[in-house]
Z-matrix of the N, CA and C atoms (Angstrom, degrees):
N
C 1 1.470
C 2 1.524 1 109.93
N 3 1.292 2 116.79 1 143.22
C 4 1.458 3 122.68 2 -179.81
C 5 1.525 4 109.93 3 -76.28
N 6 1.349 5 116.79 4 114.23
C 7 1.470 6 120.41 5 -177.50
C 8 1.524 7 113.00 6 -69.54
N 9 1.325 8 116.80 7 -14.44
C 10 1.455 9 120.34 8 178.46
C 11 1.527 10 112.37 9 -83.39
N 12 1.306 11 116.92 10 -16.50
C 13 1.457 12 121.31 11 -175.57
C 14 1.523 13 110.89 12 -80.14
N 15 1.318 14 116.35 13 118.77
C 16 1.458 15 121.49 14 178.57
C 17 1.514 16 111.55 15 -80.72
N 18 1.323 17 115.72 16 170.28
C 19 1.469 18 120.82 17 177.84
C 20 1.524 19 111.43 18 -59.04
N 21 1.331 20 116.32 19 -24.88
C 22 1.459 21 120.88 20 179.67
C 23 1.524 22 112.52 21 -85.83
N 24 1.361 23 116.35 22 2.93
C 25 1.458 24 120.71 23 178.71
C 26 1.508 25 114.67 24 83.96
N 27 1.340 26 118.16 25 4.49
C 28 1.453 27 122.57 26 -179.54
C 29 1.529 28 109.37 27 -94.84
N 30 1.331 29 115.94 28 130.71
C 31 1.465 30 121.14 29 176.83
C 32 1.524 31 108.45 30 -85.02
N 33 1.328 32 115.36 31 118.01
C 34 1.461 33 119.85 32 179.80
C 35 1.520 34 108.75 33 -143.21
N 36 1.306 35 117.29 34 170.32
C 37 1.461 36 122.21 35 175.33
C 38 1.531 37 107.69 36 -51.91
N 39 1.334 38 117.20 37 140.20
C 40 1.463 39 120.47 38 -170.56
C 41 1.527 40 113.40 39 -54.19
N 42 1.335 41 118.39 40 -39.18
C 43 1.465 42 119.61 41 -179.49
C 44 1.526 43 111.08 42 -62.71
N 45 1.315 44 116.97 43 -28.69
C 46 1.463 45 120.99 44 -179.71
C 47 1.517 46 113.65 45 -68.47
N 48 1.313 47 117.22 46 -13.80
C 49 1.459 48 121.59 47 178.91
C 50 1.518 49 113.03 48 -99.24
N 51 1.328 50 117.82 49 1.60
C 52 1.463 51 119.99 50 -172.88
C 53 1.531 52 114.38 51 -85.95
N 54 1.319 53 118.07 52 -15.01
C 55 1.467 54 121.92 53 178.05
C 56 1.534 55 107.95 54 -161.97
N 57 1.326 56 118.04 55 147.09
C 58 1.469 57 119.87 56 178.89
C 59 1.537 58 112.80 57 -55.92
N 60 1.337 59 117.58 58 -38.24
C 61 1.468 60 120.27 59 178.86
C 62 1.524 61 110.79 60 -62.87
N 63 1.325 62 115.85 61 -39.04
C 64 1.461 63 120.13 62 177.47
C 65 1.528 64 111.14 63 -65.71
N 66 1.334 65 117.31 64 -42.43
C 67 1.464 66 120.61 65 179.96
C 68 1.534 67 110.11 66 -58.98
N 69 1.308 68 116.71 67 -46.45
C 70 1.471 69 120.91 68 179.70
C 71 1.532 70 110.86 69 -61.59
N 72 1.322 71 116.34 70 -46.74
C 73 1.476 72 121.25 71 -179.95
C 74 1.528 73 109.94 72 -63.19
N 75 1.312 74 117.13 73 -46.73
C 76 1.465 75 121.79 74 179.43
C 77 1.527 76 111.20 75 -58.43
N 78 1.327 77 115.85 76 -46.74
C 79 1.460 78 121.11 77 -172.61
C 80 1.521 79 113.63 78 -74.82
N 81 1.324 80 117.69 79 -27.00
C 82 1.466 81 119.21 80 -171.89
C 83 1.525 82 115.42 81 -119.85
N 84 1.346 83 118.10 82 -8.83
C 85 1.459 84 118.60 83 -176.21
C 86 1.523 85 115.25 84 -135.37
N 87 1.323 86 117.17 85 -50.08
C 88 1.460 87 120.73 86 -170.20
C 89 1.519 88 110.70 87 -61.71
N 90 1.304 89 115.71 88 121.52
C 91 1.451 90 120.73 89 179.70
C 92 1.516 91 114.82 90 89.48
N 93 1.327 92 117.89 91 -4.33
C 94 1.463 93 120.62 92 175.54
C 95 1.525 94 107.69 93 -79.47
N 96 1.322 95 118.71 94 137.10
C 97 1.464 96 119.96 95 178.67
C 98 1.529 97 111.96 96 -59.76
N 99 1.316 98 115.24 97 129.63
C 100 1.460 99 122.66 98 179.95
C 101 1.517 100 108.17 99 -116.51
N 102 1.303 101 115.69 100 131.22
C 103 1.465 102 122.51 101 176.42
C 104 1.520 103 107.88 102 -129.19
N 105 1.302 104 115.78 103 162.68
C 106 1.456 105 121.55 104 177.89
C 107 1.516 106 111.12 105 105.46
N 108 1.307 107 114.75 106 136.47
C 109 1.459 108 121.14 107 -174.87
C 110 1.527 109 113.16 108 -58.00
N 111 1.327 110 117.61 109 -50.62
C 112 1.466 111 120.22 110 -177.70
C 113 1.523 112 110.97 111 -65.32
N 114 1.321 113 117.44 112 -41.64
C 115 1.470 114 120.70 113 -179.03
C 116 1.526 115 111.00 114 -64.48
N 117 1.306 116 117.46 115 -42.67
C 118 1.467 117 120.16 116 179.41
C 119 1.526 118 111.27 117 -71.38
N 120 1.323 119 116.82 118 -38.19
C 121 1.467 120 120.13 119 176.24
C 122 1.530 121 109.93 120 -61.79
N 123 1.323 122 116.28 121 -41.44
C 124 1.463 123 119.83 122 177.58
C 125 1.525 124 110.93 123 -59.82
N 126 1.329 125 117.46 124 -50.09
C 127 1.470 126 120.36 125 -177.18
C 128 1.523 127 110.96 126 -62.42
N 129 1.322 128 117.16 127 -43.88
C 130 1.465 129 120.53 128 178.85
C 131 1.526 130 110.63 129 -62.40
N 132 1.322 131 116.91 130 -42.05
C 133 1.466 132 121.72 131 179.96
C 134 1.522 133 111.50 132 -66.43
N 135 1.321 134 117.03 133 -45.80
C 136 1.456 135 120.00 134 -178.40
C 137 1.522 136 111.75 135 -66.56
N 138 1.320 137 117.45 136 -35.50
C 139 1.469 138 119.63 137 175.95
C 140 1.526 139 110.08 138 -64.52
N 141 1.323 140 117.30 139 -36.17
C 142 1.469 141 120.02 140 176.56
C 143 1.529 142 110.38 141 -67.72
N 144 1.322 143 117.08 142 -41.90
C 145 1.467 144 119.89 143 177.21
C 146 1.528 145 111.09 144 -63.27
N 147 1.324 146 117.25 145 -31.41
C 148 1.457 147 121.16 146 -178.45
C 149 1.523 148 112.37 147 -69.18
N 150 1.311 149 118.40 148 -24.89
C 151 1.461 150 121.83 149 -176.28
C 152 1.530 151 111.41 150 -47.55
N 153 1.334 152 115.61 151 119.34
C 154 1.453 153 121.40 152 -179.64
C 155 1.516 154 114.56 153 85.08
N 156 1.319 155 117.12 154 -1.01
C 157 1.468 156 121.87 155 -178.62
C 158 1.525 157 109.68 156 -125.72
N 159 1.299 158 116.20 157 171.45
C 160 1.451 159 121.86 158 174.25
C 161 1.529 160 108.97 159 -77.01
N 162 1.329 161 116.39 160 139.35
C 163 1.461 162 119.58 161 175.87
C 164 1.528 163 110.32 162 -61.69
N 165 1.330 164 116.57 163 -30.37
C 166 1.462 165 120.16 164 179.57
C 167 1.532 166 110.72 165 -61.10
N 168 1.324 167 117.02 166 -36.66
C 169 1.469 168 121.21 167 176.85
C 170 1.521 169 110.11 168 -60.05
N 171 1.323 170 116.24 169 -46.29
C 172 1.469 171 121.16 170 -178.92
C 173 1.520 172 109.99 171 -67.88
N 174 1.315 173 116.30 172 -44.36
C 175 1.459 174 120.81 173 -178.70
C 176 1.529 175 111.11 174 -57.86
N 177 1.311 176 116.21 175 -42.42
C 178 1.465 177 120.13 176 -179.25
C 179 1.522 178 113.14 177 -72.73
N 180 1.314 179 117.94 178 -18.13
C 181 1.462 180 122.53 179 178.53
C 182 1.540 181 111.96 180 -102.74
N 183 1.316 182 116.96 181 3.40
C 184 1.465 183 120.41 182 -172.75
C 185 1.523 184 113.22 183 -57.87
N 186 1.311 185 118.73 184 -43.88
C 187 1.468 186 119.91 185 179.16
C 188 1.530 187 110.66 186 -61.43
N 189 1.311 188 116.63 187 -38.22
C 190 1.471 189 120.48 188 177.67
C 191 1.525 190 111.05 189 -67.10
N 192 1.325 191 116.88 190 -39.82
C 193 1.466 192 120.34 191 175.65
C 194 1.526 193 110.31 192 -60.70
N 195 1.320 194 116.23 193 -43.78
C 196 1.466 195 120.00 194 -179.70
C 197 1.525 196 110.89 195 -60.77
N 198 1.322 197 116.19 196 -43.37
C 199 1.466 198 120.08 197 178.24
C 200 1.531 199 110.05 198 -65.05
N 201 1.306 200 116.90 199 -47.32
C 202 1.469 201 121.82 200 -175.34
C 203 1.530 202 112.64 201 -65.74
N 204 1.330 203 116.48 202 -32.24
C 205 1.464 204 121.14 203 -176.85
C 206 1.535 205 111.96 204 -109.30
N 207 1.314 206 116.76 205 36.18
C 208 1.471 207 122.59 206 171.67
C 209 1.525 208 112.66 207 50.51
N 210 1.331 209 115.69 208 44.87
C 211 1.457 210 119.42 209 179.25
C 212 1.513 211 113.81 210 65.08
N 213 1.320 212 116.28 211 18.14
C 214 1.464 213 123.47 212 -177.03
C 215 1.530 214 111.76 213 57.91
N 216 1.309 215 115.21 214 34.28
C 217 1.465 216 120.69 215 171.61
C 218 1.534 217 105.88 216 -76.28
N 219 1.334 218 118.16 217 110.68
C 220 1.466 219 119.64 218 -175.17
C 221 1.529 220 114.12 219 -58.37
N 222 1.326 221 117.21 220 -34.34
C 223 1.469 222 119.38 221 -179.89
C 224 1.520 223 111.13 222 -63.73
N 225 1.334 224 116.72 223 -42.38
C 226 1.463 225 120.04 224 179.08
C 227 1.521 226 111.30 225 -69.70
N 228 1.331 227 116.84 226 -44.77
C 229 1.465 228 120.60 227 -178.04
C 230 1.536 229 110.30 228 -64.79
N 231 1.313 230 117.47 229 -33.83
C 232 1.471 231 121.12 230 179.25
C 233 1.526 232 111.30 231 -62.21
N 234 1.328 233 117.21 232 -24.20
C 235 1.468 234 120.70 233 -179.95
C 236 1.533 235 112.63 234 -89.03
N 237 1.328 236 117.89 235 -1.96
C 238 1.466 237 120.42 236 179.27
C 239 1.520 238 109.53 237 -61.01
N 240 1.333 239 115.06 238 138.25
C 241 1.460 240 121.23 239 178.58
C 242 1.515 241 111.59 240 -122.74
N 243 1.309 242 115.91 241 -161.34
C 244 1.464 243 121.68 242 -176.74
C 245 1.532 244 112.57 243 -59.16
N 246 1.329 245 117.62 244 -39.10
C 247 1.469 246 119.91 245 178.87
C 248 1.526 247 111.17 246 -63.55
N 249 1.326 248 116.39 247 -37.68
C 250 1.464 249 120.08 248 178.38
C 251 1.524 250 110.72 249 -68.27
N 252 1.320 251 116.26 250 -40.88
C 253 1.469 252 119.48 251 177.90
C 254 1.528 253 109.45 252 -60.47
N 255 1.319 254 116.92 253 -44.96
C 256 1.469 255 120.62 254 178.42
C 257 1.528 256 110.72 255 -61.69
N 258 1.325 257 116.52 256 -41.96
C 259 1.468 258 120.94 257 177.96
C 260 1.528 259 110.28 258 -60.89
N 261 1.314 260 117.29 259 -45.28
C 262 1.460 261 121.44 260 -178.71
C 263 1.525 262 111.54 261 -66.89
N 264 1.323 263 117.12 262 -39.18
C 265 1.466 264 120.59 263 178.10
C 266 1.523 265 111.64 264 -65.77
N 267 1.310 266 117.39 265 -23.49
C 268 1.459 267 121.81 266 178.72
C 269 1.521 268 113.95 267 -93.70
N 270 1.325 269 117.07 268 -1.21
C 271 1.461 270 121.66 269 -175.59
C 272 1.533 271 110.34 270 -91.48
N 273 1.323 272 116.47 271 101.18
C 274 1.472 273 121.38 272 -177.69
C 275 1.524 274 113.21 273 -68.86
N 276 1.327 275 117.95 274 -9.82
C 277 1.461 276 119.60 275 -178.41
C 278 1.532 277 112.74 276 -83.27
N 279 1.340 278 117.35 277 -6.09
C 280 1.463 279 121.93 278 176.36
C 281 1.528 280 108.48 279 -122.39
N 282 1.319 281 116.25 280 178.70
C 283 1.458 282 121.40 281 173.78
C 284 1.522 283 106.65 282 -81.07
N 285 1.310 284 116.32 283 119.63
C 286 1.465 285 121.30 284 -174.15
C 287 1.526 286 110.16 285 -97.41
N 288 1.308 287 114.64 286 73.38
C 289 1.455 288 121.94 287 179.69
C 290 1.527 289 107.18 288 -115.69
N 291 1.320 290 116.31 289 114.39
C 292 1.465 291 120.85 290 -175.27
C 293 1.526 292 111.83 291 -55.88
N 294 1.318 293 117.78 292 -45.94
C 295 1.466 294 120.59 293 -177.43
C 296 1.528 295 111.17 294 -61.23
N 297 1.321 296 116.97 295 -40.51
C 298 1.460 297 120.50 296 -178.85
C 299 1.527 298 111.57 297 -73.44
N 300 1.314 299 117.24 298 -36.21
C 301 1.469 300 120.98 299 175.90
C 302 1.523 301 109.95 300 -64.20
N 303 1.324 302 116.55 301 -47.44
C 304 1.470 303 120.42 302 179.73
C 305 1.526 304 110.66 303 -64.28
N 306 1.328 305 116.82 304 -36.67
C 307 1.461 306 120.00 305 178.30
C 308 1.525 307 110.88 306 -62.74
N 309 1.324 308 116.74 307 -40.54
C 310 1.462 309 120.51 308 179.96
C 311 1.527 310 110.44 309 -62.68
N 312 1.307 311 116.88 310 -42.02
C 313 1.471 312 120.91 311 177.98
C 314 1.524 313 110.09 312 -67.08
N 315 1.313 314 117.07 313 -45.29
C 316 1.474 315 121.65 314 178.31
C 317 1.524 316 110.44 315 -58.25
N 318 1.323 317 116.59 316 -43.36
C 319 1.464 318 120.11 317 -178.52
C 320 1.523 319 112.11 318 -68.40
N 321 1.326 320 117.09 319 -34.17
C 322 1.468 321 119.61 320 174.89
C 323 1.525 322 109.90 321 -62.55
N 324 1.315 323 116.24 322 -40.54
C 325 1.468 324 120.04 323 178.27
C 326 1.528 325 111.04 324 -67.32
N 327 1.323 326 116.54 325 -35.65
C 328 1.468 327 120.10 326 178.23
C 329 1.529 328 110.78 327 -66.37
N 330 1.324 329 116.93 328 -35.69
C 331 1.468 330 120.24 329 177.70
C 332 1.522 331 109.96 330 -60.08
N 333 1.329 332 116.78 331 -39.95
C 334 1.470 333 120.62 332 -179.43
C 335 1.520 334 111.95 333 -63.35
N 336 1.316 335 117.11 334 -24.66
C 337 1.464 336 121.90 335 -177.61
C 338 1.529 337 113.75 336 -95.54
N 339 1.327 338 117.43 337 -0.89
C 340 1.463 339 120.20 338 -177.10
C 341 1.526 340 111.50 339 -62.70
N 342 1.322 341 114.32 340 147.33
C 343 1.462 342 120.94 341 177.79
C 344 1.531 343 111.92 342 -92.21
N 345 1.331 344 116.99 343 3.61
C 346 1.456 345 123.06 344 176.46
C 347 1.525 346 107.19 345 -155.22
N 348 1.328 347 118.12 346 161.35
C 349 1.461 348 119.71 347 -179.57
C 350 1.524 349 111.96 348 -61.13
N 351 1.332 350 116.76 349 146.35
C 352 1.452 351 121.60 350 179.49
C 353 1.530 352 110.99 351 -55.91
N 354 1.334 353 117.24 352 -39.73
C 355 1.471 354 121.04 353 176.60
C 356 1.521 355 110.92 354 -52.86
N 357 1.313 356 115.27 355 -52.29
C 358 1.461 357 120.15 356 -176.42
C 359 1.524 358 111.11 357 -63.00
N 360 1.318 359 116.34 358 -42.25
C 361 1.459 360 120.00 359 179.86
C 362 1.522 361 110.77 360 -61.77
N 363 1.330 362 117.91 361 -55.44
C 364 1.463 363 120.20 362 -175.98
C 365 1.526 364 112.44 363 -65.02
N 366 1.314 365 116.67 364 -45.86
C 367 1.464 366 119.64 365 -177.62
C 368 1.518 367 112.95 366 -69.19
N 369 1.317 368 118.09 367 -16.44
C 370 1.472 369 119.57 368 177.82
C 371 1.529 370 111.30 369 -66.43
N 372 1.321 371 117.44 370 -14.91
C 373 1.464 372 121.35 371 -179.58
C 374 1.527 373 112.92 372 -98.20
N 375 1.315 374 116.97 373 -1.33
C 376 1.468 375 120.01 374 178.71
C 377 1.521 376 109.16 375 -67.74
N 378 1.329 377 116.73 376 127.22
C 379 1.464 378 118.37 377 177.33
C 380 1.522 379 110.15 378 -67.25
N 381 1.307 380 116.20 379 156.78
C 382 1.462 381 119.03 380 178.96
C 383 1.524 382 109.34 381 -65.40
N 384 1.309 383 115.52 382 147.82
C 385 1.468 384 121.07 383 -179.39
C 386 1.516 385 109.32 384 -57.53
N 387 1.321 386 115.66 385 135.97
C 388 1.457 387 120.50 386 179.65
C 389 1.514 388 113.90 387 76.96
N 390 1.339 389 116.83 388 13.37
C 391 1.460 390 120.30 389 -178.53
C 392 1.522 391 112.15 390 -65.76
N 393 1.326 392 116.45 391 -23.06
C 394 1.463 393 119.64 392 176.59
C 395 1.519 394 109.02 393 -144.16
N 396 1.298 395 114.48 394 163.31
C 397 1.463 396 120.77 395 -178.55
C 398 1.524 397 110.85 396 -71.75
N 399 1.323 398 115.73 397 145.50
C 400 1.463 399 120.44 398 177.15
C 401 1.523 400 108.52 399 -61.78
N 402 1.339 401 117.47 400 134.65
C 403 1.464 402 119.88 401 -179.67
C 404 1.534 403 111.50 402 -64.78
N 405 1.332 404 115.10 403 142.37
C 406 1.466 405 119.78 404 177.67
C 407 1.522 406 110.81 405 -79.56
N 408 1.345 407 116.56 406 -37.72
C 409 1.464 408 122.03 407 -179.57
C 410 1.520 409 108.34 408 -138.07
N 411 1.318 410 116.78 409 168.52
C 412 1.465 411 120.70 410 177.28
C 413 1.521 412 110.73 411 -63.25
N 414 1.324 413 117.66 412 -28.65
C 415 1.465 414 121.20 413 178.71
C 416 1.529 415 111.62 414 -65.61
N 417 1.323 416 117.29 415 -19.64
C 418 1.463 417 121.30 416 179.66
C 419 1.529 418 113.26 417 -82.35
N 420 1.326 419 117.01 418 -6.65
C 421 1.468 420 120.49 419 -178.42
C 422 1.522 421 110.87 420 -79.89
N 423 1.322 422 116.44 421 137.35
C 424 1.462 423 118.73 422 175.42
C 425 1.525 424 110.63 423 -78.70
N 426 1.315 425 116.02 424 159.23
C 427 1.472 426 120.93 425 172.96
C 428 1.518 427 109.75 426 -91.80
N 429 1.323 428 115.66 427 -29.20
C 430 1.462 429 122.07 428 176.74
C 431 1.528 430 108.23 429 -140.14
N 432 1.310 431 114.38 430 157.92
C 433 1.465 432 120.98 431 177.30
C 434 1.521 433 107.86 432 -138.19
N 435 1.315 434 117.48 433 166.99
C 436 1.474 435 118.34 434 174.92
C 437 1.528 436 111.97 435 -56.30
N 438 1.340 437 116.35 436 -36.14
C 439 1.467 438 120.05 437 179.89
C 440 1.526 439 111.73 438 -67.75
N 441 1.335 440 117.30 439 -41.85
C 442 1.474 441 119.24 440 179.85
C 443 1.524 442 110.80 441 -69.75
N 444 1.315 443 116.30 442 -32.78
C 445 1.473 444 120.25 443 175.87
C 446 1.524 445 110.09 444 -65.84
N 447 1.325 446 116.22 445 -42.49
C 448 1.470 447 120.22 446 178.59
C 449 1.529 448 110.55 447 -66.89
N 450 1.341 449 117.41 448 -39.01
C 451 1.459 450 120.56 449 178.00
C 452 1.524 451 110.11 450 -62.04
N 453 1.330 452 116.86 451 -47.15
C 454 1.464 453 120.83 452 -179.85
C 455 1.529 454 110.38 453 -59.17
N 456 1.304 455 116.26 454 -44.18
C 457 1.469 456 120.98 455 179.97
C 458 1.537 457 110.64 456 -61.46
N 459 1.328 458 116.30 457 -44.65
C 460 1.473 459 120.67 458 -179.24
C 461 1.526 460 111.36 459 -66.02
N 462 1.321 461 117.19 460 -40.42
C 463 1.463 462 120.18 461 178.99
C 464 1.532 463 110.90 462 -66.01
N 465 1.318 464 116.65 463 -45.20
C 466 1.473 465 120.13 464 179.59
C 467 1.524 466 110.67 465 -61.73
N 468 1.315 467 116.60 466 -39.20
C 469 1.471 468 121.01 467 178.07
C 470 1.533 469 111.05 468 -60.73
N 471 1.332 470 116.06 469 -28.44
C 472 1.464 471 121.34 470 -179.32
C 473 1.532 472 112.77 471 -95.96
N 474 1.323 473 117.35 472 12.14
C 475 1.460 474 120.80 473 173.63
C 476 1.508 475 116.33 474 97.65
N 477 1.318 476 118.61 475 2.06
C 478 1.466 477 121.81 476 178.02
C 479 1.530 478 109.08 477 -75.89
N 480 1.328 479 115.48 478 150.99
C 481 1.455 480 121.43 479 177.03
C 482 1.522 481 109.47 480 -130.74
N 483 1.333 482 115.80 481 162.66
C 484 1.462 483 122.41 482 178.82
C 485 1.522 484 110.39 483 61.05
N 486 1.315 485 116.47 484 36.78
C 487 1.463 486 122.23 485 -178.87
C 488 1.533 487 109.48 486 -130.39
N 489 1.316 488 115.79 487 66.88
C 490 1.452 489 120.12 488 176.58
C 491 1.514 490 111.23 489 -76.88
N 492 1.329 491 116.69 490 175.39
C 493 1.470 492 120.95 491 -178.86
C 494 1.531 493 113.98 492 -58.99
N 495 1.333 494 118.20 493 -34.39
C 496 1.460 495 120.39 494 179.68
C 497 1.525 496 110.69 495 -69.66
N 498 1.323 497 116.79 496 -45.01
C 499 1.468 498 120.97 497 176.81
C 500 1.525 499 110.21 498 -61.69
N 501 1.320 500 116.57 499 -41.14
C 502 1.464 501 119.68 500 179.51
C 503 1.524 502 110.97 501 -65.73
N 504 1.347 503 117.56 502 -39.41
C 505 1.465 504 118.27 503 178.99
C 506 1.524 505 111.20 504 -66.91
N 507 1.322 506 117.01 505 -40.75
C 508 1.468 507 119.92 506 177.07
C 509 1.532 508 110.21 507 -60.99
N 510 1.325 509 116.80 508 -37.63
C 511 1.462 510 121.05 509 176.31
C 512 1.525 511 110.26 510 -64.53
N 513 1.324 512 116.35 511 -41.79
C 514 1.463 513 120.30 512 179.12
C 515 1.533 514 110.80 513 -62.04
N 516 1.333 515 116.64 514 -39.52
C 517 1.465 516 120.30 515 177.81
C 518 1.529 517 110.90 516 -67.23
N 519 1.317 518 116.35 517 -46.17
C 520 1.463 519 121.25 518 -175.50
C 521 1.522 520 112.38 519 -65.53
N 522 1.328 521 116.73 520 -29.63
C 523 1.461 522 120.85 521 -174.37
C 524 1.523 523 113.80 522 -103.20
N 525 1.313 524 116.86 523 9.71
C 526 1.456 525 120.09 524 175.71
C 527 1.516 526 115.14 525 77.47
N 528 1.321 527 117.74 526 10.61
C 529 1.470 528 119.22 527 175.26
C 530 1.520 529 110.33 528 -67.71
N 531 1.320 530 115.90 529 -27.21
C 532 1.456 531 122.81 530 170.93
C 533 1.530 532 106.70 531 -130.34
N 534 1.315 533 116.06 532 151.46
C 535 1.464 534 121.35 533 178.42
C 536 1.518 535 107.18 534 -112.58
N 537 1.323 536 115.99 535 99.72
C 538 1.459 537 121.26 536 -176.84
C 539 1.529 538 113.37 537 -104.24
N 540 1.312 539 117.38 538 21.32
C 541 1.465 540 118.92 539 173.06
C 542 1.521 541 107.58 540 -66.62
N 543 1.317 542 116.16 541 132.53
C 544 1.462 543 120.92 542 -174.43
C 545 1.528 544 111.75 543 -77.17
N 546 1.322 545 114.24 544 160.71
C 547 1.463 546 120.73 545 176.12
C 548 1.527 547 109.26 546 -54.65
N 549 1.299 548 116.82 547 133.38
C 550 1.463 549 121.48 548 179.24
C 551 1.514 550 113.44 549 96.03
N 552 1.334 551 118.27 550 -17.55
C 553 1.462 552 121.95 551 177.06
C 554 1.526 553 108.13 552 -71.88
N 555 1.324 554 116.35 553 139.25
C 556 1.469 555 119.18 554 -179.35
C 557 1.522 556 112.99 555 -61.40
N 558 1.323 557 117.14 556 -21.49
C 559 1.463 558 121.19 557 179.97
C 560 1.527 559 112.74 558 -86.27
N 561 1.327 560 117.20 559 -11.50
C 562 1.465 561 120.16 560 179.86
C 563 1.514 562 108.92 561 -66.95
N 564 1.314 563 115.27 562 126.94
C 565 1.471 564 118.23 563 -178.28
C 566 1.503 565 111.37 564 -100.21
């Protein structure tokens, strides 16, 4: 039996068949190019919140995260203070991790200090198209790459926190900087 084939008859990356929320995310978002400061800040922040948790947990709380973090508008989040941190720590609809909440605020402030647009900075680490062979299975996907390591280093140098190479690679996958749809997936180009 084809492990890529979902109950709906659609061939997709195996994780995309494990839950309806995953199928929707896989089919309509994961790997699509994302541009725009708020959209990229959101993806980077949510990948940091996901660290140590299931992505499905974050995906199901995404609307709550958007509400709690002012639509991931970096200018607004950069102004968050102690009262906002307390509010976020009390909000059961999001992941209430102090370090991750503070990191999101710190990163919003770092965006304000950038010497170039966040789009340009993050996308400068995208490997050239066709730089590597399409993965045959999910096991063939790396957790980090030289590009994600360089991205993490550049972000940390600019004051970002909670942005290691693994988080950066997950961000690259989520935002279409890399196309990691496996061979046989309908989204594989």
